[in-house]
C-alpha positions as CSV (number, residue, x, y, z in Angstrom):
1,M,-20.7,2.2,7.6
2,L,-21.8,5.3,9.5
3,R,-18.4,5.6,11.1
4,A,-16.8,5.2,7.7
5,M,-18.8,8.2,6.4
6,V,-17.6,10.6,9.0
7,A,-15.7,13.3,7.1
8,L,-12.0,12.3,7.0
9,Y,-12.1,10.7,10.4
10,P,-10.7,13.4,12.8
11,E,-7.1,12.5,13.6
12,E,-6.6,10.3,16.6
13,D,-3.8,10.1,19.1
14,V,-1.5,7.3,18.0
15,P,1.8,5.9,19.4
16,T,5.0,7.3,18.0
17,R,7.5,4.7,19.3
18,R,9.2,2.9,16.5
19,E,10.1,-0.8,16.6
20,D,13.4,-1.2,18.4
21,S,14.4,-4.0,16.0
22,T,14.2,-1.8,12.9
23,P,17.6,-1.7,11.2
24,L,19.2,1.7,11.3
25,I,19.5,2.0,7.5
26,W,15.7,1.5,7.2
27,R,15.0,4.0,9.9
28,T,17.2,6.5,8.1
29,M,15.4,5.8,4.7
30,L,12.0,6.2,6.4
31,A,13.1,9.6,7.8
32,V,14.4,10.7,4.4
33,D,11.1,9.5,2.8
34,E,9.0,11.4,5.3
35,A,10.9,14.6,4.4
36,L,10.3,14.0,0.7
37,V,6.6,13.4,1.2
38,N,6.3,16.6,3.3
39,L,8.1,18.4,0.5
40,A,5.7,17.1,-2.2
41,G,2.5,17.7,-0.3
42,R,0.6,17.6,3.0
43,L,0.2,14.3,4.8
44,R,-3.0,13.6,6.7
45,V,-3.2,10.3,8.7
46,T,-6.3,9.0,10.4
47,G,-7.0,5.7,12.2
48,G,-4.3,3.6,13.5
49,V,-3.0,0.1,14.4
50,P,-3.9,-1.2,17.9
51,G,-1.1,-2.1,20.3
52,E,-2.0,-5.8,20.3
53,L,-1.2,-6.0,16.6
54,R,2.2,-4.4,16.9
55,G,5.4,-6.5,17.2
56,R,3.8,-9.5,15.6
57,P,3.2,-10.7,12.0
58,L,0.7,-8.3,10.3
59,L,-0.5,-7.8,6.7
60,M,-1.5,-4.3,5.6
61,A,-3.4,-4.2,2.4
62,A,-3.6,-0.9,0.5
63,N,-5.2,0.4,-2.7
64,H,-2.7,1.4,-5.4
65,I,-3.2,4.8,-7.0
66,G,0.1,6.0,-8.3
67,V,3.9,5.5,-8.4
68,F,4.4,7.8,-5.4
69,D,1.9,6.1,-3.1
70,A,4.4,3.7,-1.6
71,F,6.4,6.7,-0.3
72,V,3.2,8.1,1.2
73,L,2.4,4.8,2.9
74,M,5.9,4.6,4.4
75,A,5.6,8.2,5.7
76,A,2.1,7.5,7.1
77,C,3.3,4.3,8.9
78,R,6.2,6.2,10.4
79,R,3.7,8.8,11.6
80,I,1.9,6.2,13.7
81,G,5.1,4.6,14.9
82,L,5.5,1.6,12.5
83,A,8.3,0.7,10.2
84,P,6.7,-1.4,7.4
85,R,8.4,-3.8,5.0
86,F,7.4,-4.7,1.5
87,M,7.4,-7.8,-0.6
88,L,9.8,-6.9,-3.3
89,A,10.8,-8.4,-6.6
90,G,14.2,-10.1,-6.5
91,G,15.5,-7.8,-9.3
92,L,15.0,-4.8,-7.1
93,L,16.8,-6.4,-4.2
94,D,19.7,-7.3,-6.5
95,A,20.1,-3.8,-7.8
96,P,23.5,-2.1,-7.0
97,V,23.5,0.1,-3.9
98,L,19.7,0.3,-3.5
99,G,19.4,-3.4,-3.4
100,T,22.0,-3.7,-0.7
101,A,20.1,-1.1,1.4
102,L,16.8,-2.9,0.9
103,R,18.1,-6.3,1.8
104,A,19.7,-4.9,5.0
105,S,16.3,-3.3,5.8
106,G,14.6,-6.7,6.0
107,H,12.2,-6.6,3.0
108,L,10.7,-9.8,1.8
109,R,11.9,-11.3,-1.5
110,V,9.6,-12.6,-4.2
111,D,11.4,-14.1,-7.2
112,R,8.6,-14.5,-9.8
113,G,9.3,-17.1,-12.4
114,S,12.2,-18.7,-10.5
115,A,10.2,-21.3,-8.7
116,S,6.8,-23.0,-8.9
117,A,3.7,-21.1,-7.5
118,V,3.5,-23.6,-4.6
119,E,7.1,-23.0,-3.7
120,Q,6.7,-19.2,-3.9
121,F,3.6,-19.3,-1.7
122,A,5.4,-21.5,0.9
123,A,8.4,-19.1,1.0
124,A,6.1,-16.1,1.4
125,T,4.2,-17.8,4.2
126,R,7.4,-18.7,6.1
127,A,8.8,-15.1,5.6
128,L,5.6,-13.5,6.8
129,C,5.5,-15.7,9.9
130,D,9.1,-15.0,10.7
131,T,8.9,-11.2,10.6
132,R,7.7,-8.9,13.4
133,A,7.2,-5.9,11.2
134,P,4.0,-5.1,9.3
135,I,4.2,-6.1,5.6
136,I,2.5,-3.9,3.1
137,V,0.9,-5.6,0.1
138,Y,-1.1,-4.3,-2.9
139,P,-3.9,-6.8,-3.6
140,E,-4.6,-5.1,-6.9
141,G,-1.1,-5.9,-8.2
142,R,-0.9,-2.7,-10.2
143,I,-2.0,0.9,-10.2
144,S,-5.7,1.1,-10.9
145,H,-6.7,1.5,-14.5
146,D,-10.3,2.3,-13.5
147,P,-11.3,5.7,-14.9
148,G,-12.4,6.8,-11.4
149,L,-9.3,5.4,-9.8
150,W,-11.4,3.0,-7.6
151,P,-9.7,-0.2,-6.7
152,E,-9.4,-2.9,-9.4
153,R,-10.5,-6.5,-9.0
154,G,-7.1,-7.6,-7.8
155,K,-5.7,-11.0,-6.9
156,T,-6.2,-13.4,-4.0
157,G,-2.6,-13.7,-2.9
158,A,-2.9,-11.5,0.2
159,A,-6.1,-13.2,1.3
160,R,-4.6,-16.6,0.8
161,L,-1.5,-15.6,2.8
162,A,-3.7,-14.3,5.6
163,L,-5.9,-17.5,5.7
164,A,-2.8,-19.8,5.6
165,T,-1.0,-18.0,8.5
166,G,-3.9,-16.6,10.5
167,V,-2.2,-13.2,10.3
168,P,-4.5,-10.2,10.7
169,V,-5.1,-7.9,7.8
170,V,-5.4,-4.1,8.3
171,P,-6.9,-2.3,5.3
172,I,-5.3,1.0,4.3
173,S,-7.1,3.5,2.2
174,Q,-5.3,6.3,0.5
175,W,-6.0,9.3,-1.7
176,G,-4.0,12.1,-3.2
177,A,-0.7,10.4,-3.9
178,H,-1.7,10.1,-7.6
179,E,-1.3,13.9,-7.8
180,A,2.4,13.9,-6.9
181,V,3.7,12.1,-10.0
182,Y,2.2,11.0,-13.2
183,W,1.7,7.2,-13.8
184,G,4.2,7.6,-16.6
185,T,4.7,4.2,-18.3
186,E,5.1,0.6,-17.3
187,R,8.3,0.4,-19.3
188,V,11.1,3.0,-19.2
189,E,13.1,2.6,-22.5
190,G,14.6,6.1,-22.8
191,L,14.6,9.7,-21.7
192,A,11.3,10.4,-23.4
193,D,9.6,8.0,-20.9
194,I,11.1,9.8,-17.9
195,V,10.5,13.4,-18.8
196,P,6.7,13.5,-18.2
197,L,7.1,11.7,-14.8
198,A,10.0,14.0,-13.7
199,R,8.1,17.1,-14.9
200,S,5.0,16.2,-12.9
201,G,7.1,15.5,-9.8
202,L,8.8,18.9,-10.0
203,T,5.5,20.7,-10.1
204,S,3.8,18.9,-7.3
205,P,5.2,21.1,-4.5
206,L,3.6,24.1,-6.3
207,R,0.3,22.3,-6.2
208,R,0.7,21.1,-2.6
209,P,-1.6,18.1,-2.9
210,T,-3.0,16.6,0.3
211,F,-2.1,12.9,0.9
212,R,-4.8,11.2,2.9
213,V,-4.2,7.8,4.5
214,H,-6.6,5.9,6.7
215,F,-5.8,2.8,8.8
216,A,-9.0,0.9,9.5
217,E,-9.8,-1.9,11.8
218,P,-8.7,-5.4,10.9
219,V,-10.8,-7.2,8.4
220,E,-13.0,-10.0,9.8
221,L,-11.9,-13.2,8.2
222,S,-12.7,-15.8,10.8
223,A,-15.5,-17.2,8.8
224,F,-13.1,-18.3,6.0
225,R,-10.8,-21.4,5.9
226,P,-7.7,-21.8,3.8
227,D,-8.7,-25.3,2.7
228,R,-12.3,-24.6,1.7
229,A,-13.0,-23.9,-2.0
230,G,-14.0,-20.3,-2.7
231,D,-13.0,-18.9,0.7
232,A,-9.9,-17.2,-0.6
233,V,-12.0,-15.3,-3.2
234,K,-14.5,-14.4,-0.5
235,A,-11.8,-13.2,1.9
236,H,-10.2,-11.2,-0.9
237,A,-13.6,-9.5,-1.6
238,A,-13.9,-8.7,2.1
239,I,-10.4,-7.0,2.1
240,M,-11.2,-5.0,-1.0
241,R,-14.5,-3.9,0.2
242,A,-12.9,-2.7,3.5
243,I,-10.3,-0.7,1.5
244,T,-13.1,0.8,-0.6
245,R,-15.2,1.7,2.5
246,G,-12.3,3.6,3.9
247,L,-11.6,5.3,0.6
248,V,-15.2,6.8,0.2
249,P,-14.8,9.6,2.8
250,L,-11.2,10.4,1.8
251,R,-12.4,11.3,-1.7
252,A,-15.9,12.6,-0.8
253,E,-15.4,15.6,-3.1
254,E,-14.3,13.4,-6.0
255,P,-16.8,10.5,-6.0
256,D,-16.8,10.0,-9.7
257,R,-13.4,10.7,-11.2
258,P,-10.2,12.4,-9.8
259,R,-10.1,16.1,-10.3
260,F,-6.4,15.8,-11.1
261,H,-6.0,14.6,-14.7
262,D,-3.1,12.3,-15.5
263,P,-2.8,11.9,-19.3
264,T,-0.4,9.0,-19.0
265,R,-2.6,6.6,-16.9
266,P,-4.5,3.9,-18.7
267,T,-8.3,3.9,-18.1
268,D,-9.2,0.6,-19.7
269,S,-10.6,-1.3,-16.7
270,T,-13.7,-1.1,-14.5
271,S,-13.7,-1.5,-10.7
272,P,-16.1,-4.1,-9.3
273,W,-15.8,-2.5,-5.8
274,R,-16.9,1.0,-6.7
275,P,-19.8,2.1,-4.4
């Protein structure tokens, strides 16, 4: 805990070599993404992923604070020499042009509603074990609705995957990406839904927000078993608490609520992990 409270963790020396097996199209997209993130704000990355966890199946669990934070996470991973993949909905992977690029990049497919929960979990387990790139997941399942933007309760899917496969879980804490673009709306049904989001994105370079991302040490999950009742819930709590511990120093000047006010983000939930 003492280490976690050190102000913003002074940046460490980290490897910069990318995975040789990363498809060219994904390397290109990551480079473009990093340029976009640098245009929108200042990226500060601390912590890292040890060498023994690279080139093998790895889950990276992050808090979800805004629609721009996936771009920030991609840029932060590239900064430390990783090319992460995401678990994406089938609809996104089937989209024209973008879907082709994402499929070629090696992202994992999740087709909600097209198969039973058991089949979906089995497919995700096989895909996780077969990949040698880190997989980023959002245990919360959505952008936090907590007024203070602390992590929501979330779901046990990532914990269950980790316990079933024995794959390590690296918690990622981030702060600042919520200032780049408004939350907007869960459903885009017309131009009126896009205007606030676009306007907020156009002004973020003028504000120059700082995007802080911290990679912590793997969560200790050895005490939990996949076949023991309640262990998935306990493992999930351990992951969420690790994410929250890393978040505390990143937002030390904003312990209650974000200074940046997003009028479009719902605030109808309460975080159980808030310190």
